[in-house]
Each structure stands twice: as structure tokens, then as C-alpha cells.
N, C-alpha and C positions, 0 to 999 in steps of 0.2 A: 290903547296903543302905547308902545314903548317910547318914553320921552327921555332923550339923552340930555335935556337941559336940566334935569333934576338929579344930580349926582348923589344926594343923600338917600334917595329912594332906590337908586340903581345898585348901590353897593351890595346889599344882600343878594340880589339876583345874580350879580357877577360872581360872588362867592359860590353861590349854589351851582351856577353853570360850570365853573372851573372844576368843582368836585365831580359833577356828572361827566365832564370830559375825561377826567382821569380814570373814572370807572370804565368808561367806554374804550379807552386806549389800552388798558392793562388787562392781564389775565386774572383768572380766579385766585391765583396765588397771592395777589395784592389786595384782596377784598377787605381784609382787616385794616390795612393801611388807609383804604378809602374812607372807612367809617370815622377814623380819627381825624382825617383831613377835613371831612364835612363839618365836624364839631369845631375844629380849630378855625376854619374859614368863616363859619357862620357867626362866631362870637367876636370876630374882629371888626373894627370900625373902618370904613373906607377913608383913606387919608386924602385923596384928591386925584384928579386926573392930570398926569404930567406926561408930555410926549406921547399922547394917545395915538393908536394906530388901528387900522382895521384888522380884525382877528378871524372871525369864523362866521359863515353865513347862518341865518336863522333856520335854514332847511336842515342843517346838521343837528340843531337843538330839537327840532320837531321829530327827528328820526330816533332820538334817544329814548330809552325806556324811562317813563316817569317815576319819580320817587314820591314819597308820601306828602312832601310839602308842595308839590306841583299838582294842581288840580287838573281834571280833564278839560275844564272850560279854558283854563290858562293855556293849556297845550293847543286847544283848538284856535284860540285867538292868535297864538304865535304862527300856527300853520297858515291861517287865513291871511295874516299880515304878510307872510313870506310869499304867498301866491300873488297878492296884489302888487307887491313891489318887484316881482319877477326875479327874486333871489338876489337883488342888489343890496338889500338892507343887511347890515352886519353889526355885531357887537363890538364895543370898544374895550380894549384891554391896555392898561398902562404898564410902563416899564417897572414901576415899583412892585406891582402884583407879580410880574414875571420873575423878577429877582427874588422876591419873597418866596414864591413857589419853588424855585430852584434851590434856594437855601433850605427849605423844608424837606426837599427830596434828596438831600446830600447823602443820606444813608441808603437810598435806592437809585444807584447810578444809571441802571438800565432805563428806569422810568423817567429820570431827569433828562437823559439824552434823547429819549423818544419824544418827550414834551418839547424840548428845544427844537428838534428837527421838524416836528409837526407844525409848530408855529411858523417856522421859516417857509415850509412848503405851502402854507395857506396865506402867504403874503405878508406876514409880520416882519418888520425890519428890525432886526436885533441891533442894539447899540453896544458901546464899549462896556456898559455895566452888565448887560445880560451875557455877553461873551465872557467877561471876567467871572461871573457866577458859575457858568458851566465849566470853565477851565479850572477853577478851584476844585470842583468835584472830580474832574478827570485826574488832576494832580494827586488829590487825596487818595484815590483808589489806584493810583499808578497805572493808569490805562495809557501806556506809552504810544501805541499806534493811533488810538483815537485822538490823543493830544496832538501828535504830529500832523495828522490830517486836518485838525481844526486850525492849527497855527499856519499851515501851508495855505489854507483858504484865506486866512486873514492877510498874510503878506502879499498874496497875489491880487487881493481885491480891496486893499486898504483905501484906495482912492474912491471906491464906490460905497464903502461902509461908513464913511464920515469920521473915521478916526484912524490913527496910525498905531504902530506897535508900541511906541513910547507912551501914548495915552493909556493903552492897556496896561503897561507896566506900572504907571502911576496909580491907576485904580487898584491894581493887585497889591501894591505896597501899602496903600491906605489901610490903617488898622492892624498892620503887621509889623510895625516898628518894634524891634527888640524881640519879636517872636515870629514863629512861622518861617524861620530861615530855610528849613528843609524844603518847604513848599516852593519858596522862591528859587532855590537851587535846582529843583526838579524842573520848574518852568523854564529857567534860563538854559539848562542843558538841552531841553527839547527845542527851544528856540534856536540855539546855536546849530544844532543838528539839522533842523529844517532849512535854515538859511544856507548852510554849507552844501547840503544835498541839492539845493536849487541853484548852486553856483553863484550866490549873491554874497561874495566875500566882502566887498566894500560896506554893504549894509550891516553885516553881522559885526564887523569890526567897530563901526560907529555905535551900534547898540551896546557892545561890551563896555565901551569906555563912557557912554552916557549914563550907564547905571552906577558908575562909581560914586557920584554924589549921594546916592541913597545908602552908602555904606556897604554896598554889595560887591564882593569879589567873586568872579566867575569860578565855577568848579574846575578842578584841574583836568578832569576827564574831557570836559567841553573844550578847553584850551588845547589839549593834546590832539583832539579830533580835528579841530580847526587847523592847527599848524601842520599836521600830517597831510591833510587834504591839500593845503596850499603847496606843500613840497611836491606832492604827486602831480599837481597841475602846473608845475614849473614856476610857481610864484614864490621863489626861494627867498628873495630879499624881503618880501612882505612877511613871510613866516618868521624870519630872524628879527625884523622890526617889532612884530607883535610880542615876541619873547622879551625883548629889551623893555618894551612899554609895561608889560605885565610884571616884570621884575621890579620896575620902579614903583609899582602899586602894591608891593609886598607879596607878590605871587611866589609861592614855594614850589619850585619844579621838582618832579620826581624822576626816577630813572628812565621812564619812557619819554618824558619831555626832553631830556638830554640826548636820548637816542635819536629823536626826530631832529634835534638841532645838529647833531653830528651828520645825519643824512643830508640835511640842507647844505651844510658847508661842503660836503663831499661832492654834491651834485654840481656845485659851482667850481669844483677843482681846488677848493681852499682846504687842503689836507692838514696844513699846520694849524689853522683855526679849529678844525675838527678835532685834532689831537689835544689841543688846549682845553677842550670841553672836559676831557677826563680829569685835567688838573682842577678845573672849577668844581667838578663833582667831588673831588677829594677835599677841597676847601670847605664845601657845604656838607661834608660827611654823608654823601649819598653814594651808596655802593653800586657800581655798574652791574647790570644784569646781562643775560644772554642777548637780549634785544639790543642793548647799547653796543656791545662788542660787535655783534653781527652787522649793525648799521654801518660801522666804520669799514668793515670788510666789504660790504655791499657797495659802498660809495667808491672804493678803489676799483672794484670790478666794473661798475657802470662807467667809470672814467677810462676804461681800457687798460687798467693797471692790475690785471688779474694775477700776474706773477707775483707782484708785491703783496697783493691781498692774500695769496696762498702762503707766502712766507710769514706774514703776520699771524695768520691762523695757526700755523704749526708752532710758532714761537709762543703764542698764548696757550696753546694746548699743553706745551711742555711746562709752562708755568702754572698749570692746573687751573687756568681761567675757564669758567663754565661756557663751553660752546657745544651746541647740539648739532644734529644732522642737517638742520636748515642752513647753517653757515657753510658746510661742505657743499650743499646743493647750490648755493649762490656762487661759489667758486667754480663749480662744474659748469654752471650756466654761463659764467663769465668767459671761461676758456672756449666754450662752444660758440659764443657770440664773436670771439676773435678768430674762430676757425681752427683753434688748436685742440683738435679732438683727441690726439694722443695724450696730451697733458690732462685733459678732462678724464680720460679713462684711468690715468695714473691716480688721480684724486679719488676716484671711485674705489680703486684697489686699496688706497691708503685708508679710506673709511673702514673697509672690511678688516684690514690688518689691525687697526686701532680699536676694533670692537664697537665702532659707531654704527648705529642701526641704519641699514640701507633702506631708503624709502622711494616712493614713486616719483618724487620731485627730482632726485638725483638721476635715477634711471631715465625718467621722462625727458630731461634736458638733452641727454646723450642720444636717445632714440630719435627724437625730433630732428636733431642736427644731422644725424646720419641720413635720415629721410630727405632732408633739405638738400643734402649733397648727392642724392641719388644712390647712396649705398644702402639699399633696402635689405640686402642680405645680412649685413652687419646689424642693421636695426632689428631685424627679426631674431637674430641670434641673441642680442642683448635682451630682447623682450622675453624670449624663452628662459634665459638665465634669471631674469627678474622674477618671473612666475615660479620657477623652480625653488627660489629662495623664500617663497611665501609672501612676496610683495604683490599686492593686488593691482592689476592694471586698471586703466580707466578709458573711457571712450575718446578722450582727447588724444591719447597716445595712439589708440587704434585707428582713429580717423587719419592721423599723420601717416601711418603705415599704408593704409588703403589708398590715400591720395598719392603717395610716392610711387606705389605700384602702377597706378593708372597713368601718372606722368611719364613713366618709363615704358608705356604701352604694354605693360604686363597685366592686361585687363583680365584675362582668364585667371591668372594667379590671384588677383585682387578678389575676385568672386569666391575662389576656393578658400582664401584666408578668412574672408567674412563668414563663410559658412562654418568654418572650423571654430571661430570665436563664438558664433551664435550657438552652435551645438554644444559647446562647453559651458553654456549658461552665463557667459559674460555679457554684461549690459551694453547694448549698442544704441546710441541715440539717433536722432533724426539726421544728423550730419553724416554719420556712418552709412545709414540706409540710403541717403541721397547719393553718396559717392558710388556705392555699389549699383544702385539703380542706373546711374549714368554709365557705369562700366558695362552692365548688361545691355543697355541700349546700343552701345558702340559695337557689341558683339552681335547685334541683331536679335537679341533675345528679349524683345519687348514684352512678350507675354509673361516671362519670368519676372521682369521688372515690375509689371503690374501686380503680380502676386505679392511682391514686397510691400506695395501700398496697402493691400488688405491685411498683411501681417502686422504692419504698423498700427492699423486701426484696432486689430485684435489685442494688441498690447497696450491699449489706451494711450497711444501716441496720437498727436494731432498733426497730420501732414500740413505743411504751410505752402505758401506761394512757390517757394524754391523747389520743394518736392514735386508739386504738380507740374511746374514748368519743365523740370527735368524729364518727366515722363511724356509730356506733350512734345518735347523736342525729339525724344526717342521715336515716338509714333510718326512724327513728321519725316524723320530720316528714313523710316521704313515705308513711307508712302501710305501709312494708315491714317489718313486725314480724318475719317469718321471717328476713330477711337480718340484722336487728338481733340476733336470738337466735343466729344462726350466728357472727356476729362476736364475740359475748359468749363463746361456747364456745371459739372459736379463741384469744381473749385468755387465757382460763384455761389452755388447753393449752400456751401459750407461757410459762407460769409467771408471768403478771401477775395480781395479785390485784385484783379489782374494788373500787373504793372506793364511798363512799356516793353520790358524784355519778353514777357509772356506774349504780348500782342505781336512783337517782331518775329518771334519764333513761329507763331501761328500763321502770320502773313507769309513767311518764307515757306512753310509747309504747303500752303495753298498754291503758291507759285510753283513749287517743285512738281505739283500735280498738273501744272499747266492751267490752273484756274485763275487766270489773270483778272477777270471781272470780280470774282469773289475777294481776291487779295486787295484790289482797289476799294471795294465796298467796305472792307475792314478798316481801311484808312479813314474813311468818312465816319464810320461808327465810333472809333476811339476819340475822334474830335468831339462828338456828342457827349462822350463819357468824361470829357474834361482833360484829355491827354492830347499832347501834340506829337504827331509822327516825326521822327528824327531821321538822320542819315542812315543809322543802323537799320532801321525798318525798311527804308527805301532800297538800301543795298541788298538786303536779304530777298526782296522781291525781284530785283534785277538778276541776281545770281541764281535764284531759284528758277526763274523762267528760262534762263540759259541752260541749266541742268536738265530741265524738262524738254529741251530742244526748241523752245519757243524764243529763239534769239531775236526775231523780228518784233515780237511782243515786248521784249525787254527794251529794245531800242525805242519803240513807240512810247513806252512808259516813261523813259528818260526824257524824250522830246516833249511829252505832255507836261512834265514837271517844269521844263524850261519855258514853255508857253505861258504857264500860270505865273511865272516870275516876271515882275515888271522890268527890271534892269537886264535880265537874261545874260549875265556875265558868266563866262565859262568857269572862272575860278570858284564861283559859288557852288558849282556842281562837280568840283574836283573829286570829292569822295565817291560820287556816283559813277564818274568815269572810271575810277580805279576799280569799283565793283564790276563794271562792264568788262574791264580787262580780265578780271578773275573769271567772270562768266564765260568769256570767249575761250579761256583755257579749259574750263569745264566742258565746253561744247567742242573741244579739240579744234577750234579755229585759231591756231597759234599765230598764223601770219597776221590776222586781223588784230589779235591781242598785241603783237609787237608793234604794228603800225600805229595803233592808238596810243600806246605807251610812249613810243618814240616821238609822236606829235606833241604829247604833253610835256615831254622832257625838253624839246626844242623851244617850247614857249616859256620855259623856265619854271614850270609848276613843280612844287615839291612832290617827290615820289615816296612810296612806302617800300621799305626793305622787304617785307613779307611778299608783296605783290611781285617785286622784281625777282626775288628768289624763285617764286612759283613759276613765273614765265621762263626764267633761265633754265630751270629743270626741264621744262617741256621742249625748249629749243634744243637742248643737249640730247634729249631722247630722240628727236626727229633728225639729229645730225646736222642741224643748221648752225654750225659753229661760227660762221661769219657774224650772224645776227647775235649769237650768244656772246661773242667777244665784244661786240659793240655795246651790248647791254651791260656787260661786266665793266667796261671802261666808264660808262655813264654812272654806274654805282660808285666807282672810285672817285670820280669828279664830284659827285654829290655827297661824298663822305659817308655813304652807306657802306661802311667797311665790310667787305665780304667775310664771312665766317668760315669755319671748317667745312660745313655742309656745302656752301657755295663753291669753295675751291675744289672739293671732292667731286661735285657734279661736273665742273668744267674739265677736270682731269679725266674723268670717265668718258666724257664726250669726245675729247681729243684722242683718247686711246682707241675708242671705237671707230674713229675716222682715220686711224693709222698716223696720227700726228703726235707720236710719242715724245718728240723733242719739246713740243709746246707744253705737253702735260708735265714734263720734267721741269721746264722753266717755271710753271705755276707752283710746282712742289717746292722749289727753292725760294720763290717769292713768298710763299705762305710761311715758311720757316723763318725767313728774314723779318717778317712782320710779327713774329712771336706767337704764331698760331701752331700749336703742336698737332702733328698728324695722329690719327687714331688707326685702329686696326682696319677700318673700312678703306681709308686712304691708301695704306700700304697694299691692301688686297687689290685695289683698282690698278695700282702701278705694276704689281707682280703679274696680274692677269694680262694687262696691256703689253707688258714686256714679253711674256711667253708667247702670246699670239703673234706679236710682231716678228719674233724670232722664227716661228714656224712659217710665216708667209715669206720672209726674206731669205730663208735658208742660211742665215748667218750663223756664227758660232753660238752655241747654247749659252744661256744665262747672261747675255750682254744687253745693255741698254745704250743706245746711241744718243748722245747729247751733243750740243754745239761744241763743247770744249773738253769733254772727258767721257770716258767709258766707265760704267759701273755695272758689275754683273749682279745677278739676282741674289747670289749668296751674300754679297755685301749689303744689299738692300734688306735682306732677311736679318743679317747681324745687327744692322742699325736699329731695326724694329725691336729686337730683343734687348739691345743696349739701353733703349729708352723705356724699358719695363713694360713693353706691349707684348702680350702673349698672343700667338696666332690662335684664331678660332677655327671651327670646323670648315667654314667657307674658304678661309685663307689656305688651310692645309689641302683642301680639295682642289683649289686652283693649281697649286704647285704639283700635286700628285698627278693631276690630269696632264700637266705639261710633261712630266717625266714619262708617263705612259705613251703619249703621242710622239715622243722622241726616242722610243724604244729603250728608255732607261728604267726597266721594270724593277731592277733591284733597288734603285733610289726611291721608286714609288712605294715599294713594300716597306722600306725603311721609314719613310714619312708616315705611312699608314700605322705602323707599329708605334712610332713616337707619339702620334696623336692619341692613341689608346692609352699609352703609358701616362700621359698628362691628364687623364681623366675625361677626355673629350669623347663623345659618342658619335661615331660616323653615321651619316644619314644616307638616304637613298642615293643622292648624287655622288657621294664619296665611293660607295660600293660600286655604282655603275661605272665610274671613271676607272677604277682598278680592274673591274670585269672586262672593260674594253681593252685594257692593256694586256691582260692574259689572253684574250681572244685574238688580239693582233699578233701575239706570239704563237698562237695555235695551241695554247695550254688549256685544253677543254676541261681536264680533271680539276685543275685549280679554280677554273671559272665556276664549275658546278659546286665545288666545296664552298666557294664564296657565297653563292646564292643560298645554300643550306645554312651558312652561318648567319646570313641576314634574317632568315626565318626564325632561327633559334633565338636571336636577339629581339624578336618582335617587330622587325622592320619589314614592311610590306614592299616587295619588289615592284617597281613601276613597269609600265608597258614597254618603255625603252630598255629597261634591264632585261626583261624576258625576251624581247625581240632580238637583242644583241646576243643573248645566250643561244637562242634557237638558230640564229644565223651562223654562229660559231660552230655549233654541232653539225649543221648541214654541210658547212665548208669542210669540216674534218672528215665527214663521211664520204664526200666527193673525192677528197684526196686519197682516202683508202681504196675507193673503187678504181682509181687510176693505177 
């Protein structure tokens, strides 16, 4: 039996076992190394057991192929002993042997790392010396990623390992005094990088200055990396303080160090100190590079001084200071951030005129800004210009364009643009696919959206929770709850864990189908999954049930929630009451919605602007302007300042109820608040005005207000003076008015003007003019107009054709008489 009390007899066996283990762990390629290792280990004398620990069970030895020095009887004894002890007996291996083995394997790094990891997996507790041994090997072979991983493990588990990073540094320094400086530099660089990436700034600073007594000065690359990351994280004072400390320790800064220092001063708005850095560079005979100059310009732009930054850029360019296209891109981005897109475009033109290479960063900043401002037409034009000049686009720019189109409700256009990009072979990432999938779902084309999911898979993309949730939402909106549940299961099978958003959408989908029990069951299920249902989920169920016409079920669900709550305070369920208001609106129960919201307002509960606006729109549609005005006043008192949409809805409601003077009062109030009317606002007033004139038989083109009269032509002139061009709807409203007042010549003039401005008349426009011709008995022109519609590809509506037929019949009757 193996006797651990006799170390002198154990040593040869341990040596033999270690050799066998290496053979077992390595491939045939290392066979020759194994032979030499056996000879080496067998001739060494065991020094003693220090810090011994359990290594490997005897069962592993029994399974190894025997070598000549191990007899079959010995192997049988080992196997028998292992069976008797139920695999609990193990060999003891000391730290000295591990370190010695790792040192012997320094020329076989793969084997050394495998040996180190296998020991750890089998329960061996590595100490500071064994870690130092493997780190020396990793540094020698410059295995940066493996080294980073090893150091990250140490700094995260140093309390469990029994040593800290400074203990490791002390061990590594031993025996390297005066030599091996490259090894220590490499180790220190890796250490700094790992600490910085982990966000442990205080720890890395302490380490840097604790190593000074060892005569070690950190590498300049490490210091630059640390300082730059500190500046990026907003720890500017710390970065400057480190620079001052390092300078006191004899640290020689380079051009990049000074560039980071300039950026730090600029970020704090200390531009004089930043400029003084250039003087310090001159004193140190360090020549500024492109990065240094660009850092100063970037600092000015970040601080909102892009105009000054651009002047500095042009002055330096004239002085032949090296500045590349990145400096111009920074200025363009600065102007874009300040909303000065005209100036940004001028910089882009200046780049081209000066022969500076136009790149995707300069164009991208402008394109994204136009998208952000809703000017997607300009964004697309810039994108086409960029591509035509040989600058490759990227998926970040494309996703901005697609998102902008969707935000403007140009969903169909977004899908077409996506297909155009895709068919041209441009790479589109998961974000682009998700934007378009959402657009297709909004168009009701869920099947096409699902095809995109398969297309992503065919292109080796991996749809994530967001992609799946978007498609689940689309299916729920279309009432395809079975498809939604199938996608939900597929997502889980792919290893994606649904989040609370996914569950909320699914619960809302079940509620929309009237499946109240299933929706509530889902609430219980997610609690088992470790998630807590929130107000968003509850609200989606309430609104979903109302959309399904199950208003009573929605009310019962809300009451059941209140019953489960111990204090049962109404304010705790405010979000749910607001959801019920929205639900009532969806179910066309506008009076119930108003009564509930009014009750909440009287109790002083905070209201949501979106809910008030939604209810206000429904009240105006129903013509209940008394309640609408009351809600409008509540919004003003609660400082839920009405916006352009709110004012326009109110004006439209008053116009439809023949209260034009009140609509005009709102129009003036809106302008006094600094809210600029748009084309829809003007169209509402023009339409209300013309209809009022027809009903009251008053003079054409006049609006009656409390204190003055304004005719339609004045309103039209004001619109154009404000730079608002009439659209097809606005032209059609005025044209219809002229036709109904027998001013057919004015109607034709308006029609021709609209075409001259590049606007395409629609079916309503043609029908309004057709009615004018028919009212005058001009059948020939009416028929010509219908033929013109067909030639332009505009399909006449049933109203158009019935009007024409009535006109023809009327003319025939007149002829018969």
C-alpha cells in the first residue's frame, strides 16, 4: 500500500506519475519531449514536501497505459487500493514540483498552460509561485490574451487565492534585478490594461506607484492608455494628476501623451492650459503630431465652440500643420451637435475644395443629423452623393435612415429603401433587419417580416431577444397569437431568455384576443421564472382586453389587483387607471374615459400628456367641444403644455361645430405661445372658413373673429410668408371652395398652380374640379378631366364616376327639353 509517511520512497513514483500524466495529456507531437522529461525527472532527488495538496485520484493512474518501469502487479495493487477507498485516496504534489515542471515546459507553452489548467480543474490550489511561473511563460511567448485572462482572474479572486497582485509582482521581480526588464514591462502593460478595462482605476494607480521602489518605471503606452481612459470616463483631474506624478518620477511623455493632456484640459474648459501644453512640448522638443492638434480642435468642439475650432483648423492648415480628414470630421460633428447643419455642409464642401479625402465619418455625421431632424430626403441625397464618390456606407448610417423613415410614418418607403440596399449587396446588420421587420409588422405584412428572420439565419446572423420580440409584437398586433407563441418557444430553444418586455407584449397579445385567463396565467408563470410583473405588463393586459371588447374583464382585472394589495390606495394604481382611460378610448367609450380622467384630475393625481391628447382627439371627433375645452384647460393648469397637434385638433373640432371664432382664438393663442402653425393647421382653418362661408352665405373669403375680419387670401399669404408651402390637401380644400361658389376660373388657376409646383393631384382633387365643371354643365371638360386622370395612372373613385354619370344624364335631359 502507498505510504505517504515515507517521502524518500515516494519521490521516484511521483516523478514517474508526472511523466505519465504529461504523456496522457499531450498529443503524439510531444512524444519525444516526454522521453526526455522521464529521464530528467527520474534522475532528480525529491527535495521535500512543502505546501502539499491533493492532486489526482488513483483511478486516473490506473487508467493510464503502463510503461516498462510499472509492473502489472503494481498496477493491480493501485487499482485494488482505489476500489477499496472508493476513489477518495489521492496523490500529493507539492508546489516545488509544479513550479519546476512549469519551468521545464517553458519552451512548450501549450503543454504548460494545459498542465496548469488541468491541475486547477482537479482541485489543486495554485499559489503565488505557480501563478508567477505560468505568467513568465505567457510573457515570454507574448500570449497577450491568455495573459490578460490570467491577470483578470487574479485581480477578481485575489482574496480567495491567498495573495494579492503586489505579492505576485515581488515574486516576479526576484531574480530579475538588472535583467529581464522587457518581461516586467510586458507584465506591467498587461496589468494596467486589465485593471483599466475592469474600471479599477484607484487600484491600478496604486500599483503603478508601488512598483517604483523596485526601480521600475511604467511603459509609456500603458500610461497613455490609462490617462486616455480616465479622460473618456470623465475623471479628468485624476488623469492630469497622474501625468504630474509620472513627470516627477522621470516619465518622458510623447506626442500622444500631450494630446491626451490637451483633451483633458479642453474637457474641463481650460483652453488656456491646453494651449500651454504646446509650449511645454516645444520646451521638451517633442513635435506635435496630427493627434495632438486634432485633440485641441476636438476639445473646442465638445465644449460648444465649434466655430472657434473651425477657425483654428483653417489657420493651422494654412500654416501647413498636418491635419487629416478626421479633424474635419470632428468639426462637422461639432456643428451637427450644435444644430448648425448649414455650417457642417460648408465644412464638407471645404474638405472637397482643399483636396482632403472625404470619408464615411464626415458624411455619416451629417446624414445622421438630418435623420434626427426628420429631413430624411436630404439624408438620402447625401447618402447617394457619398456612394457616388466612392465612399463606402455602413450599417450604422443605414439604420439611421431606416429609423428616420419609420419615425415619419414612411414605413412603406423604409421597406423599399432596405430592399434597395440589400439588393445592391450592402451589408445590413441585425439592427437594420429589426427596424424593417418592425416596419413590415406595422404594415400588417407579418409573413414578410418572418421571412426576414429566416434570411438573417441564412446569412449566419443570430437573431437576439430584440429581433424575436419585434416579430412577436407584430404577430400579436395582427391577432396571430399562435404564431407569436411559436416564436416565443423558438426564442427559448435558441437559448435566449425572454425579458419583461417580451412577456408584456405576449400578455398584451393574449388580452387582445380576449384570452383573459391565459394572460393572467402568464403573470403567474413569469414570477416562477424569477421576473416580477410591472405596471407596463398590467397596462397592456387592461388595454388589450378593452381593444378586444372585453371592457368588463379589464375592469375586473384592475379590481382584482386592488384586492390583492393590502393598503388598496388609488394612487398606487394610477398607472393602471390611466391605462383604463386609454382602453375606454380604444373601445369608443369616450364618455367613460372622460369621466374617469376627470375624477382622477379632481383628486389631484398627476396626468399623462399622451393620454390627455388621445382623449382630447376623440372628444373633438365626437363634437363634444364642451368636454374637450374642459380637458384642454385642465392640461394648461397641470402645465401639460398643449403642442401643435393638440391645438390643431381643437381648432378642427371647433371648425366642424361651426365655432370658427373660437378656432381663431386658439390660433392666435398658439402663436403667442411661440408654437408655429404648420400646413395642417392652416388647412384646417381654410377648410373651416370656406365651409362657414357657404353655410352663412356671407361674403367669400372672410373669417369672422371677435375683433377683426381676415379673408382667406390673407391667411394664404401669411402661410407662404412663413415659408409653408401648400400641399395637395390644402390646394384641394381651396379648389373645392372655388368650385362650390361657382368661381371655376379660380379653381382652374389653383389646379394649374399646384401642378406647376410639382404636386401631383389626387382623386379628391380631380373629383372636386369635376364637380365644378358638372355644376356649370360643362360635360366636355368633365370627360376630358376623367381621361386625364386615367392617363396619369389615377384611378377614378366611385364618387368621381357617379358625379360624371349624373352630369351626363342631366345634360341629356336638358337636350330633350
